[in-house]
TIDREN-732027 format. One record per residue (C-alpha): residue in three letters; x, y, z. Coordinates in steps of 0.05 Angstrom, whole numbers, m for minus. Example, Ala and Ser with C-alpha at 12.3 -4.5 7.8 and 13.67 -1.06 7.14 Angstrom:
<nodes>
   residu       px       py       pz
      ALA      246      m90      156
      SER      273      m21      143
</nodes>
This chain:
<nodes>
   residu       px       py       pz
      MET    m1808    m1228     1105
      SER    m1761    m1183     1081
      GLY    m1790    m1122     1034
      ARG    m1742    m1153      977
      TRP    m1768    m1222      979
      LEU    m1840    m1195      980
      VAL    m1818    m1169      905
      VAL    m1783    m1229      881
      GLY    m1839    m1271      900
      PHE    m1891    m1221      868
      VAL    m1847    m1219      806
      VAL    m1854    m1282      802
      THR    m1920    m1300      809
      TRP    m1938    m1240      763
      VAL    m1897    m1277      697
      LEU    m1921    m1348      719
      LEU    m1983    m1326      708
      THR    m1970    m1284      649
      ARG    m1929    m1323      611
      PRO    m1988    m1368      587
      LEU    m2027    m1322      567
      TYR    m1978    m1281      520
      PRO    m1924    m1345      490
      ARG    m1857    m1321      475
      GLY    m1867    m1263      412
      SER    m1933    m1249      424
      GLY    m1960    m1188      454
      THR    m2015    m1134      457
      ALA    m2027    m1076      413
      CYS    m1999    m1010      455
      ALA    m2060     m962      447
      TYR    m2016     m903      443
      CYS    m1967     m926      387
      GLY    m1992     m988      351
      GLY    m1936    m1032      373
      VAL    m1927    m1098      402
      ILE    m1926    m1110      477
      ASP    m1888    m1174      503
      PRO    m1901    m1167      573
      ALA    m1841    m1210      596
      ALA    m1783    m1166      555
      ALA    m1823    m1101      598
      LEU    m1810    m1141      651
      ARG    m1745    m1154      641
      ARG    m1730    m1084      618
      ALA    m1766    m1052      677
      LEU    m1727    m1090      733
      ALA    m1654    m1077      694
      GLU    m1672    m1006      698
      GLY    m1696    m1013      773
      ARG    m1626    m1050      787
      ALA    m1585     m993      743
      ARG    m1627     m934      786
      ALA    m1607     m967      851
      ALA    m1540     m978      830
      GLN    m1530     m896      813
      ARG    m1572     m885      894
      ARG    m1514     m947      922
      GLU    m1455     m902      879
      ARG    m1476     m824      905
      HIS    m1487     m848      974
      TYR    m1434     m900      984
      ARG    m1380     m888     1038
      HIS    m1325     m932     1053
      PRO    m1313     m964     1108
      ARG    m1243     m923     1148
      LEU    m1184     m966     1134
      SER    m1132     m985     1185
      ARG    m1061     m939     1180
      HIS    m1033     m996     1213
      SER     m995    m1020     1158
      ASP     m929    m1013     1110
      VAL     m972     m968     1058
      PRO     m945     m893     1038
      GLU     m980     m849     1083
      PRO     m999     m804     1011
      VAL    m1024     m877      990
      MET    m1072     m877     1060
      ALA    m1094     m799     1054
      ALA    m1117     m807      989
      ALA    m1151     m869      999
      GLU    m1189     m837     1060
      ALA    m1202     m767     1015
      LEU    m1229     m818      970
      ARG    m1281     m854     1011
      ALA    m1340     m826      987
      ILE    m1336     m858      914
      GLY    m1367     m918      900
      PRO    m1337     m979      882
      THR    m1363     m969      808
      SER    m1341     m898      793
      LEU    m1269     m911      832
      LEU    m1267     m971      782
      ASP    m1291     m934      711
      LEU    m1241     m870      728
      ALA    m1174     m919      740
      LEU    m1197     m952      675
      ALA    m1200     m895      636
      THR    m1135     m851      658
      GLY    m1090     m915      679
      SER    m1067     m863      739
      PRO    m1021     m910      782
      LEU    m1045     m874      851
      LEU    m1118     m906      839
      ARG    m1089     m970      828
      ASP    m1057     m969      895
      VAL    m1132     m938      933
      LEU    m1161     m998      899
      ALA    m1102    m1048      925
      VAL    m1118    m1008      989
      ARG    m1195    m1021      994
      ALA    m1195    m1095      967
      THR    m1135    m1111     1030
      ARG    m1173    m1072     1078
      GLY    m1117    m1013     1081
      ALA    m1066    m1072     1088
      ALA    m1029    m1068     1014
      ASP    m1024    m1011      960
      TRP    m1015    m1044      890
      ARG     m932    m1062      890
      MET     m939    m1097      951
      LEU    m1004    m1137      932
      ARG     m974    m1159      872
      GLN     m905    m1187      914
      ALA     m966    m1214      958
      LEU     m998    m1254      896
      LEU     m927    m1272      874
      ASP     m894    m1294      927
      GLY     m959    m1342      962
      SER     m968    m1292     1025
      VAL    m1032    m1263     1000
      ALA    m1062    m1315     1038
      ARG    m1040    m1271     1099
      LEU    m1073    m1209     1071
      PRO    m1151    m1192     1089
      LEU    m1170    m1186     1023
      ARG    m1240    m1167      998
      ALA    m1247    m1221      929
      PRO    m1289    m1176      889
      ARG    m1249    m1102      901
      LEU    m1187    m1159      877
      VAL    m1216    m1170      818
      GLU    m1233    m1096      791
      LEU    m1161    m1085      817
      LEU    m1140    m1143      764
      ARG    m1183    m1119      705
      VAL    m1145    m1049      716
      ALA    m1083    m1089      713
      ARG    m1099    m1127      649
      THR    m1114    m1059      621
      HIS    m1064    m1013      648
      PRO     m990    m1063      656
      ASP     m941    m1038      695
      GLU     m858    m1063      685
      GLY     m890    m1113      736
      ASP     m959    m1147      706
      GLY     m944    m1209      669
      PRO     m992    m1250      656
      ALA     m955    m1289      720
      VAL     m998    m1237      771
      LEU    m1072    m1236      733
      ALA    m1055    m1322      728
      ALA    m1042    m1322      815
      GLY    m1099    m1266      818
      ALA    m1147    m1297      787
      VAL    m1133    m1365      828
      CYS    m1140    m1327      888
      ALA    m1213    m1283      868
      HIS    m1241    m1356      858
      GLU    m1214    m1386      931
      ARG    m1243    m1327      960
      TRP    m1299    m1330      924
      PRO    m1329    m1385      888
      ARG    m1408    m1366      885
      LEU    m1429    m1301      837
      GLU    m1482    m1269      825
      LEU    m1508    m1289      748
      ASP    m1498    m1221      726
      SER    m1446    m1193      764
      PRO    m1392    m1152      720
      ALA    m1332    m1177      768
      ARG    m1352    m1243      755
      ARG    m1351    m1237      683
      THR    m1284    m1211      690
      LEU    m1260    m1269      742
      ILE    m1283    m1312      684
      GLU    m1242    m1284      632
      LEU    m1182    m1283      677
      LEU    m1194    m1350      691
      ILE    m1194    m1370      625
      GLU    m1131    m1327      601
      ALA    m1093    m1366      656
      GLY    m1118    m1427      633
      GLU    m1149    m1449      691
      ARG    m1216    m1476      640
      GLU    m1252    m1520      703
      CYS    m1258    m1456      754
      ALA    m1278    m1416      701
      ALA    m1335    m1475      673
      ARG    m1347    m1478      754
      LEU    m1358    m1399      752
      LEU    m1399    m1401      680
      GLY    m1452    m1454      711
      PRO    m1508    m1488      676
      ARG    m1537    m1432      652
      ILE    m1497    m1411      594
      GLY    m1548    m1407      541
      ARG    m1560    m1333      567
      GLY    m1535    m1275      520
      ALA    m1486    m1284      470
      GLY    m1427    m1262      520
      ALA    m1440    m1326      556
      ARG    m1448    m1367      492
      LEU    m1385    m1346      478
      VAL    m1349    m1354      549
      ALA    m1376    m1425      530
      VAL    m1344    m1439      466
      ASP    m1278    m1411      489
      LEU    m1265    m1452      548
      ASP    m1263    m1510      503
      ASN    m1222    m1468      446
      PRO    m1166    m1515      425
      PHE    m1116    m1472      395
      THR    m1103    m1437      466
      GLY    m1046    m1484      471
      ALA    m1091    m1513      538
      GLY    m1128    m1567      518
      GLY    m1208    m1556      493
      ASP    m1260    m1601      460
      PRO    m1246    m1591      384
      ALA    m1308    m1623      377
      ARG    m1349    m1583      419
      TRP    m1313    m1521      402
      ALA    m1331    m1526      324
      ARG    m1394    m1542      344
      GLY    m1399    m1484      385
      PHE    m1370    m1424      340
      ALA    m1406    m1451      289
      SER    m1471    m1439      329
      LEU    m1458    m1374      336
      PHE    m1470    m1366      258
      THR    m1529    m1417      240
      THR    m1561    m1385      304
      ALA    m1561    m1330      260
      GLY    m1593    m1355      200
      LEU    m1519    m1356      162
      GLU    m1484    m1415      141
      PRO    m1432    m1457      189
      VAL    m1353    m1424      205
      ARG    m1306    m1474      203
      VAL    m1235    m1476      214
      ARG    m1184    m1512      153
      ASP    m1129    m1550      167
      GLY    m1073    m1537      162
      VAL    m1012    m1495      193
      GLY    m1024    m1416      204
      HIS    m1069    m1377      255
      ALA    m1131    m1406      265
      PHE    m1163    m1342      246
      ASP    m1138    m1346      173
      ARG    m1156    m1419      172
      VAL    m1231    m1393      179
      VAL    m1274    m1416      118
      CYS    m1353    m1428      111
      ASP    m1386    m1458       53
      ALA    m1426    m1415       27
      PRO    m1428    m1419      m46
      ALA    m1400    m1364      m77
      ALA    m1422    m1306     m132
      SER    m1493    m1346     m126
      LEU    m1520    m1277     m137
      ALA    m1508    m1242     m209
      GLY    m1540    m1180     m227
      GLY    m1550    m1122     m185
      PRO    m1507    m1049     m175
      LEU    m1431    m1052     m184
      LEU    m1407    m1057     m110
      SER    m1334    m1027      m95
      VAL    m1296    m1055      m36
      VAL    m1243    m1012      m10
      MET    m1181    m1042       28
      SER    m1119     m999       37
      VAL    m1076    m1030       78
      ARG     m989    m1016       88
      ASP     m942    m1069       98
      PRO     m986    m1124      103
      GLY     m964    m1195      120
      ASP    m1003    m1260      103
      GLU    m1061    m1242      140
      LEU    m1082    m1193       75
      LEU    m1099    m1266       33
      THR    m1147    m1282       89
      ALA    m1188    m1215       76
      VAL    m1177    m1212        4
      ASP    m1208    m1294       m4
      SER    m1269    m1273       45
      ILE    m1283    m1218       m7
      VAL    m1267    m1267      m65
      ALA    m1308    m1316      m39
      GLN    m1376    m1272      m29
      THR    m1444    m1296      m55
      TYR    m1462    m1224      m85
      ALA    m1422    m1231     m143
      HIS    m1424    m1163     m185
      TRP    m1364    m1127     m145
      GLN    m1289    m1097     m148
      LEU    m1242    m1094      m98
      LEU    m1196    m1028      m92
      LEU    m1132    m1058      m58
      ILE    m1100     m996      m29
      ASP    m1030     m994      m15
      ASP    m1008     m939       34
      GLY     m927     m933       17
      SER     m911    m1008       37
      GLY     m835    m1014       35
      SER     m813    m1073      m15
      THR     m819    m1128       39
      ALA     m892    m1131       21
      ASP     m888    m1132      m53
      ALA     m897    m1220      m65
      VAL     m958    m1216       m7
      LEU     m990    m1154      m46
      ALA     m975    m1186     m118
      GLN     m999    m1257      m94
      ALA    m1063    m1219      m67
      ALA    m1077    m1184     m139
      GLN    m1076    m1253     m175
      ARG    m1134    m1274     m127
      ASP    m1186    m1255     m179
      PRO    m1191    m1215     m237
      ARG    m1231    m1169     m203
      ILE    m1184    m1136     m159
      ARG    m1152    m1069     m168
      LEU    m1086    m1064     m136
      ILE    m1061     m990     m132
      ARG    m1000     m979     m101
      HIS     m969     m899      m72
      ALA     m898     m887      m54
      GLU     m915     m847       11
      SER     m961     m872       66
      THR    m1018     m817       87
      GLY    m1055     m860      121
      PRO    m1118     m903      114
      TYR    m1177     m850      117
      VAL    m1130     m805       49
      ARG    m1125     m865       18
      ARG    m1205     m887       25
      ASN    m1221     m814       m2
      ASP    m1181     m832      m64
      ALA    m1217     m889      m77
      LEU    m1282     m856      m73
      ALA    m1257     m811     m132
      GLN    m1231     m873     m164
      ALA    m1287     m940     m156
      GLU    m1331     m950     m203
      GLY    m1387     m975     m168
      GLU    m1449     m940     m155
      ILE    m1444     m964      m75
      VAL    m1377     m966      m34
      THR    m1357    m1009       23
      PHE    m1295    m1021       68
      HIS    m1256    m1069       96
      ASP    m1200    m1070      132
      GLY    m1141    m1112      102
      ASP    m1127    m1164      165
      ASP    m1215    m1183      168
      TRP    m1264    m1231      149
      SER    m1315    m1220      118
      HIS    m1372    m1278      127
      PRO    m1397    m1304       55
      ARG    m1473    m1277       55
      ARG    m1443    m1196       89
      LEU    m1441    m1164       16
      GLU    m1511    m1189        0
      ARG    m1543    m1179       68
      GLN    m1510    m1107       85
      LEU    m1532    m1089        2
      ALA    m1609    m1116       15
      PRO    m1644    m1054       54
      LEU    m1594    m1000        1
      LEU    m1645    m1046      m60
      ALA    m1702    m1029      m19
      ALA    m1761     m983      m31
      ASP    m1748     m940       13
      PRO    m1669     m943       27
      PRO    m1626     m922       82
      LEU    m1573     m879       63
      ALA    m1512     m930       95
      THR    m1521     m989      121
      LEU    m1468    m1029      179
      CYS    m1459    m1099      206
      ALA    m1441    m1126      266
      SER    m1377    m1166      277
      LEU    m1333    m1206      332
      ARG    m1268    m1183      357
      VAL    m1219    m1242      362
      THR    m1150    m1256      374
      ASP    m1101    m1304      320
      ARG    m1124    m1351      365
      LEU    m1203    m1334      348
      GLU    m1210    m1329      430
      ALA    m1276    m1281      438
      VAL    m1254    m1265      504
      HIS    m1206    m1210      522
      GLY    m1195    m1145      540
      ARG    m1241    m1105      484
      GLY    m1276    m1176      463
      ARG    m1338    m1220      486
      ALA    m1384    m1185      451
      LEU    m1415    m1174      382
      ARG    m1410    m1096      367
      LEU    m1424    m1048      303
      THR    m1362    m1051      258
      GLU    m1338     m978      223
      SER    m1306    m1010      175
      SER    m1362    m1041      148
      LEU    m1401     m977      122
      MET    m1445     m995       59
      MET    m1468     m928       20
      ARG    m1487     m896      m43
      ARG    m1416     m869      m65
      ALA    m1444     m813     m111
      GLU    m1497     m784      m53
      ALA    m1455     m788        5
      VAL    m1404     m750      m20
      GLU    m1449     m704      m56
      ARG    m1483     m690       16
      ILE    m1416     m692       61
      GLY    m1366     m699       28
      TYR    m1302     m741       50
      PHE    m1265     m776      106
      ASP    m1233     m740      160
      ALA    m1153     m723      133
      VAL    m1132     m760      196
      ARG    m1088     m830      213
      ARG    m1144     m852      263
      ALA    m1212     m849      279
      ALA    m1242     m819      222
      ASP    m1293     m866      213
      SER    m1340     m856      264
      GLY    m1340     m783      250
      TYR    m1362     m804      178
      ARG    m1418     m848      197
      LEU    m1440     m794      253
      ARG    m1442     m736      192
      LEU    m1479     m786      156
      GLU    m1534     m804      211
      THR    m1543     m722      201
      GLN    m1571     m730      138
      GLY    m1604     m794      141
      ALA    m1615     m857      170
      VAL    m1560     m912      179
      GLN    m1584     m978      197
      LEU    m1541    m1038      232
      VAL    m1555    m1094      191
      ASP    m1577    m1158      235
      PRO    m1548    m1136      303
      THR    m1542    m1214      318
      ALA    m1505    m1233      259
      PRO    m1436    m1242      258
      LEU    m1427    m1211      188
      SER    m1356    m1212      200
      LEU    m1290    m1223      247
      VAL    m1238    m1170      276
      ARG    m1171    m1196      272
      PHE    m1158    m1161      354
      ARG    m1081    m1150      363
      PRO    m1050    m1090      408
      SER    m1008    m1074      360
      THR    m1056    m1043      313
      LEU    m1075     m973      307
      SER    m1141     m984      347
      GLY    m1107    m1044      393
      ALA    m1067     m984      433
      ASP    m1116     m932      431
      LEU    m1165     m977      450
      ARG    m1178    m1023      514
      ASP    m1228    m1046      567
      GLY    m1259     m980      593
      TYR    m1196     m939      562
      THR    m1193     m897      503
      HIS    m1133     m859      483
      PRO    m1140     m782      512
      SER    m1133     m755      436
      ARG    m1177     m796      414
      VAL    m1223     m773      473
      ALA    m1208     m697      444
      TYR    m1221     m700      384
      ALA    m1287     m739      385
      ASP    m1311     m671      426
      ALA    m1277     m623      381
      HIS    m1324     m668      320
      ALA    m1384     m671      366
      HIS    m1379     m592      376
      TRP    m1360     m586      306
      LEU    m1428     m620      275
      ALA    m1477     m590      326
      ALA    m1453     m512      310
      GLU    m1457     m546      234
      GLN    m1523     m569      255
      ARG    m1549     m503      275
      ALA    m1529     m467      228
      GLY    m1569     m508      175
      ARG    m1507     m532      138
      ALA    m1481     m603      125
      PRO    m1424     m624      156
      ARG    m1379     m633       84
      LEU    m1310     m648       84
      GLU    m1262     m641       32
      SER    m1214     m691       10
      ALA    m1158     m642       15
      PRO    m1180     m586       55
      THR    m1127     m520       67
      GLU    m1152     m524      138
      ARG    m1166     m561      193
      PRO    m1252     m539      214
      PHE    m1249     m564      283
      PRO    m1174     m579      323
      ALA    m1144     m643      328
      HIS    m1084     m665      361
      PRO    m1017     m691      332
      TRP    m1027     m759      350
      ILE    m1091     m764      312
      VAL    m1063     m724      246
      ARG     m996     m748      239
      GLY     m985     m806      295
      GLU     m928     m747      327
      ASN     m931     m725      402
      ARG     m943     m657      402
      THR     m872     m608      419
      GLY     m856     m531      418
      PRO     m885     m477      469
      VAL     m946     m468      493
      SER     m959     m407      557
      ALA     m977     m454      607
      VAL    m1001     m536      612
      LEU    m1073     m532      662
      VAL    m1079     m600      687
      ALA    m1163     m600      710
      ASP    m1214     m641      705
      GLY    m1248     m603      625
      ARG    m1313     m640      633
      ALA    m1379     m600      629
      SER    m1394     m645      687
      ALA    m1336     m624      734
      ALA    m1344     m615      807
      ALA    m1358     m537      806
      VAL    m1293     m521      832
      ALA    m1259     m544      766
      ARG    m1313     m497      724
      TYR    m1297     m432      764
      ARG    m1226     m435      772
      LEU    m1210     m465      691
      PRO    m1245     m396      665
      ILE    m1202     m355      712
      ALA    m1142     m386      697
      LEU    m1157     m377      621
      ASP    m1170     m315      633
      ALA    m1102     m301      665
      LEU    m1078     m330      605
      ARG    m1111     m282      558
      GLY    m1068     m260      506
      ALA    m1009     m295      514
      ALA     m963     m311      446
      ALA     m966     m380      442
      PRO    m1034     m423      462
      VAL    m1059     m452      534
      ALA    m1049     m525      547
      LEU    m1094     m559      578
      HIS    m1088     m639      606
      HIS    m1147     m669      614
      ALA    m1157     m699      688
      PRO    m1221     m728      715
      GLU    m1236     m714      778
      PRO    m1257     m779      814
      GLN    m1336     m769      826
      PRO    m1401     m804      833
      GLY    m1415     m820      766
      PRO    m1384     m841      695
      ALA    m1307     m808      677
      THR    m1328     m799      611
      GLY    m1375     m750      585
      PRO    m1372     m675      537
      PHE    m1325     m624      552
      SER    m1346     m547      577
      ALA    m1376     m499      545
      VAL    m1308     m460      559
      VAL    m1261     m514      536
      ARG    m1299     m521      474
      ALA    m1301     m444      447
      ALA    m1225     m443      474
      ARG    m1209     m499      430
      ALA    m1252     m477      377
      ALA    m1215     m410      383
      GLY    m1150     m435      369
      GLY    m1126     m406      450
      LEU    m1136     m477      480
      VAL    m1095     m535      446
      ASP    m1100     m607      490
      VAL    m1036     m640      507
      VAL    m1031     m721      526
      PRO     m983     m765      552
      GLY     m908     m768      506
      ASP     m920     m692      486
      VAL     m855     m656      497
      LEU     m868     m589      516
      GLU     m831     m511      524
      THR     m875     m476      580
      PRO     m850     m434      643
      VAL     m910     m474      691
      VAL     m946     m534      695
      VAL    m1008     m511      747
      ALA    m1054     m566      774
      LEU    m1122     m526      782
      SER    m1149     m572      836
      THR    m1113     m638      875
      ALA    m1174     m686      862
      ALA    m1155     m679      787
      ALA    m1080     m690      802
      LEU    m1095     m745      831
      SER    m1121     m786      762
      LEU    m1055     m768      735
      ALA    m1020     m817      680
      GLY     m971     m821      628
      THR     m916     m767      628
      ILE     m907     m703      593
      ARG     m838     m677      593
      THR     m838     m592      608
      PRO     m759     m589      622
      GLY     m748     m519      669
      ALA     m819     m508      690
      GLU     m842     m496      750
      LEU     m900     m544      785
      VAL     m962     m508      816
      LEU    m1007     m544      850
      VAL    m1081     m502      881
      VAL    m1093     m519      954
      ASP    m1153     m491      989
      PRO    m1121     m476     1062
      GLY    m1200     m478     1080
      ASP    m1218     m553     1057
      ALA    m1196     m609     1109
      GLN    m1203     m656     1034
      ASP    m1160     m618      991
      ALA    m1099     m625     1056
      LEU    m1109     m696     1050
      ARG    m1101     m700      976
      ALA    m1043     m655      971
      PRO     m992     m702      992
      ALA    m1011     m750      939
      ALA    m1028     m696      883
      GLU     m956     m666      897
      GLN     m927     m737      870
      GLN     m968     m747      810
      LEU     m949     m674      792
      ARG     m881     m690      797
      ARG     m888     m767      769
      ALA     m923     m740      703
      PHE     m882     m674      691
      PRO     m812     m698      706
      SER     m782     m625      694
      GLY     m723     m626      734
      LEU     m750     m573      794
      PRO     m747     m619      853
      SER     m801     m588      886
      VAL     m876     m564      883
      ARG     m905     m503      898
      ARG     m972     m485      937
      ILE    m1019     m436      918
      SER    m1093     m414      943
      PRO    m1146     m405      892
      ALA    m1142     m330      905
      ALA    m1063     m326      880
      LEU    m1087     m379      817
      ALA    m1104     m306      768
      ASP    m1025     m272      792
      ALA     m994     m330      785
      LEU    m1016     m351      710
      SER    m1010     m279      694
      ALA     m934     m284      714
      ALA     m925     m333      679
      ALA     m956     m307      614
      ARG     m907     m235      623
      ALA     m849     m282      643
      ARG     m863     m322      559
</nodes>
């Protein structure tokens, strides 16, 4: 008997022996902290931690098998795949999701087909039915389809994802219970309408975890046009709330989106008294979904509230729905503005205008359970109250599908923040006056001053509407965060840590004269960056980057010191074992805070004499385009590094694709010539 089965036998025996002694929910007191120990829960945590450590070891010591070169795959792609053999499948998948690099997608396709096809060739084979002739590895195919769903190309339509999901299911009918690829395949099969295949993969053990229950409910969804069992779906959807002690939720008959017909039979206004609670709802050009959001507030069991409905410069087409929403209840106050300044500026205005002792927020297209205000308010009225509370939510589509790129889990809802208004404003001030990403920053600042409590993480107190067209829908996808948000969060964290070290509260005024930390124009105004920069550096800016990146970036910044225009950093994480994200290095943070370094993202238009990729590895993860008319493209290649030689052709292609400057070639330089090349560019500028 192998060692693995000996361990499994020991664990099963131990659980069976201890279960009668420690029923679920019971345990023994810890001698150190006095807490209750649940042996079964402790064992589950230990096993999960062991699996995670084993997966990390496999990633660190991974080496992909050699690939066949007898195919029509372009040579640069094959060379890049060979150079990335030491990168494990999880690390490569995370990087492909985080960046959207077309080259990394091709490398994943090469791995999935054992070197027989890149993504273009595999996609065509899926569509024309010739995929059966390819030596497919089904788990790698599922990972590739996940990337294609998150970062679709022109040809990556639903037909490709559906054909790929069916093909993977035929090749791989049995999957491990907790396999991430298995969960992704089930989601793809549901989206493709192959519900029977998804049900077989899900198996009989659907009660293990909220994610599995959501998948099981979605299999019966009658609003997708793919059949479904309405009665069974209604029972399953209601159970998501009743298991958390909430009244059941149902969908009333009628026309329109299923989301907009969600109702709950909890008694409205059943709790009188208590402090006045101001609900802030900022909208711009709303549709009928606004009535759904407003009606869910009117139906709250907590009765002592006011709703500040703030219009952020909507056009005349929204007049009717805004007027209709304001007439829903006399406690609603409509405030209209002629110009649009963004949701967080309007929240700041509301903090000054609100009459309530308590204030909370609500998006104009979401739905709140009637118990939401009541449950979130209770901890704030307790003897030892937290500074603020939040609730958990389900992110669903208009058809109430929980299985999509950002769904299938209960998650913290930043827009549900509820706090004592005067105390919060006195301690940390107002929201950052930007157009996106400021709600999580406000919560992080509050947490430096006191506890922010998540009220019952198992209870879905709100339904968040998922649409790719919303502010967060385009910037946040499965495994992907827009680069401007990544840079903003890191700059905010650097500023927050500096304020704490100085013993100051991280306070922001409602209309500051200057920003305390930098932010990309996409965050501040919803615009791309334009104008002159002394140079664009393509580099991995993380503190966890490889030694080469951490060595070359300070050299490059020092060579450009004193230039008339700032240096632009296009952050491109290098392929390496481990997560694709992480905090930026101290060098990057210091240069950014001093104003000598700015972040650039795809879509920017820059005037610069030179674009320099500080390593071939960083260039592999480039995605999107930044226009740099007339700029010279330079690639740093170490002539003594064999891996650099393998990566260089693909890196050149990536540079030309990401920076369409109009020049036909990429100039290669050695690391020793980097400082001189950049100094010359700075003088030329």
